[in-house]
C-alpha positions in Angstrom: -17.3 -6.1 -0.1 -18.4 -8.8 2.3 -15.2 -8.6 4.3 -15.7 -4.9 5.1 -19.4 -5.4 5.8 -18.5 -8.0 8.4 -15.7 -6.0 9.9 -18.0 -2.9 10.2 -20.9 -5.0 11.4 -23.1 -3.9 8.4 -25.9 -5.7 6.6 -24.3 -7.4 3.6 -24.7 -5.5 0.3 -26.1 -2.3 1.7 -22.9 -0.3 1.3 -20.4 0.4 -1.5 -16.8 1.1 -0.7 -14.2 3.1 -2.5 -10.6 4.4 -2.1 -8.9 7.7 -2.8 -5.2 7.2 -3.3 -2.7 9.5 -1.7 -0.5 9.7 1.3 0.1 11.5 4.6 2.8 14.0 3.9 6.1 13.0 5.4 4.6 9.8 6.9 3.1 7.1 4.6 1.6 6.4 1.2 -2.0 5.1 1.7 -5.4 4.8 0.2 -8.2 6.6 2.1 -11.2 4.3 2.5 -14.8 5.6 2.1 -18.2 4.0 2.1 -21.7 5.1 1.0 -25.1 3.6 1.4 -26.2 1.9 -1.8 -29.5 3.7 -1.5 -28.1 7.2 -1.0 -25.0 8.0 -3.1 -24.7 11.6 -1.8 -23.5 11.0 1.8 -20.1 9.4 1.9 -18.4 8.3 5.1 -14.6 8.5 5.6 -12.9 5.6 7.3 -9.5 7.2 7.2 -6.2 5.9 5.9 -6.3 2.2 5.2 -2.7 1.3 5.8 0.3 2.7 7.6 3.5 1.6 5.8 5.9 4.4 6.4 7.6 6.4 3.7 10.0 4.6 1.3 9.7 1.3 3.0 9.2 -2.2 1.7 8.0 -5.6 2.9 10.2 -7.6 0.6 12.9 -5.9 -1.5 13.3 -9.0 -3.7 9.7 -9.1 -4.8 8.4 -5.6 -4.3 10.9 -2.8 -3.8 10.0 0.3 -1.9 6.5 1.8 -1.6 7.5 5.4 -2.3 5.8 8.4 -0.6 2.4 8.4 -2.4 0.0 6.0 -3.9 -1.9 6.5 -7.1 -4.9 4.7 -8.6 -5.6 2.4 -5.7 -8.1 -0.4 -6.1 -9.4 -2.5 -3.2 -11.0 -5.9 -3.7 -11.7 -9.2 -1.9 -10.2 -12.3 -3.4 -10.6 -15.7 -1.6 -11.7 -14.0 1.6 -8.6 -11.8 1.7 -8.3 -8.1 1.1 -6.1 -7.2 -2.0 -4.9 -3.7 -2.7 -3.6 -2.9 -6.1 -1.9 0.5 -6.3 0.8 2.4 -8.1 3.7 4.1 -6.2 5.5 7.4 -6.8 8.1 9.5 -5.0 10.4 6.6 -4.5 13.2 5.0 -6.5 10.8 4.2 -9.3 7.1 4.3 -10.2 5.4 0.9 -10.5 2.2 -0.9 -9.8 2.2 -3.2 -6.8 -0.2 -5.5 -4.9 -0.5 -5.7 -1.1 -2.5 -8.3 0.9 -2.8 -8.7 4.6 -5.0 -8.9 7.6 -7.9 -6.5 8.1 -8.9 -5.4 11.6 -10.4 -2.4 13.4 -7.9 0.1 14.9 -9.6 2.9 16.9 -12.9 1.9 15.2 -11.5 2.3 11.7 -10.6 -0.5 9.2 -6.8 -1.0 9.1 -4.9 -3.3 6.7 -1.8 -4.9 8.2 0.3 -6.0 5.2 1.6 -9.6 5.2 2.8 -9.8 1.6 3.4 -7.6 -1.4 4.8 -7.7 -4.9 5.2 -5.8 -8.2 2.5 -6.4 -10.7 4.9 -5.8 -13.6 8.6 -4.9 -13.8 8.0 -3.0 -17.1 5.8 -0.1 -17.9 2.5 -1.3 -16.5 0.9 1.4 -14.3 -2.4 2.6 -13.0 -4.3 -0.6 -12.5 -8.1 -0.5 -12.7 -10.2 -3.4 -11.4 -13.6 -4.5 -12.3 -15.7 -7.6 -12.1 -17.2 -9.6 -15.0 -20.7 -10.9 -15.1 -19.5 -14.3 -14.0 -17.7 -12.9 -10.9 -14.1 -12.9 -12.2 -12.0 -10.0 -11.1 -10.4 -8.2 -14.1 -7.4 -5.9 -13.8 -6.5 -3.5 -16.6 -3.8 -0.8 -16.7 -2.0 1.8 -18.7 0.0 0.3 -21.6 -1.6 -3.0 -21.1 -4.9 -4.2 -22.5 -5.4 -6.9 -19.9 -3.1 -7.8 -17.1 -4.8 -10.8 -15.6 -8.0 -12.5 -14.4 -7.9 -13.0 -10.6 -9.7 -16.0 -9.3 -11.1 -16.7 -5.8 -9.1 -19.3 -3.9 -11.6 -22.1 -4.9 -11.0 -21.6 -8.6 
């Protein structure tokens, strides 16, 4: 992820990044961010919780609803130079898959996503998004009860 490489002042392409979905009990749902050297897949580095939303809060009730108390199946990707988090929520009014985008900065030396927009991926039974990239660079999102949700394109097409 070039965005994280730049933020952490790392040589491009030398690290892989991953998330572990969860939450901080009684405080916030969040994915925990990790990185590993592409040449040594044994020694992972924790970069802590990626976002601090607060429990059962929302950015926009009309488009997203509340975030619940815990995240599941979080996926992080860069689309058009912006960080995009796809995740599923639980412990709130309902379980659903959502997207969150925002500004990425360092807080106490750790990457922190400050959300600027969010929304529900599907108002039905879509859950547990999994993201990959095709050979031609398109971002693909798949989920439970859905063969293919969408193809996400960079801002330039």
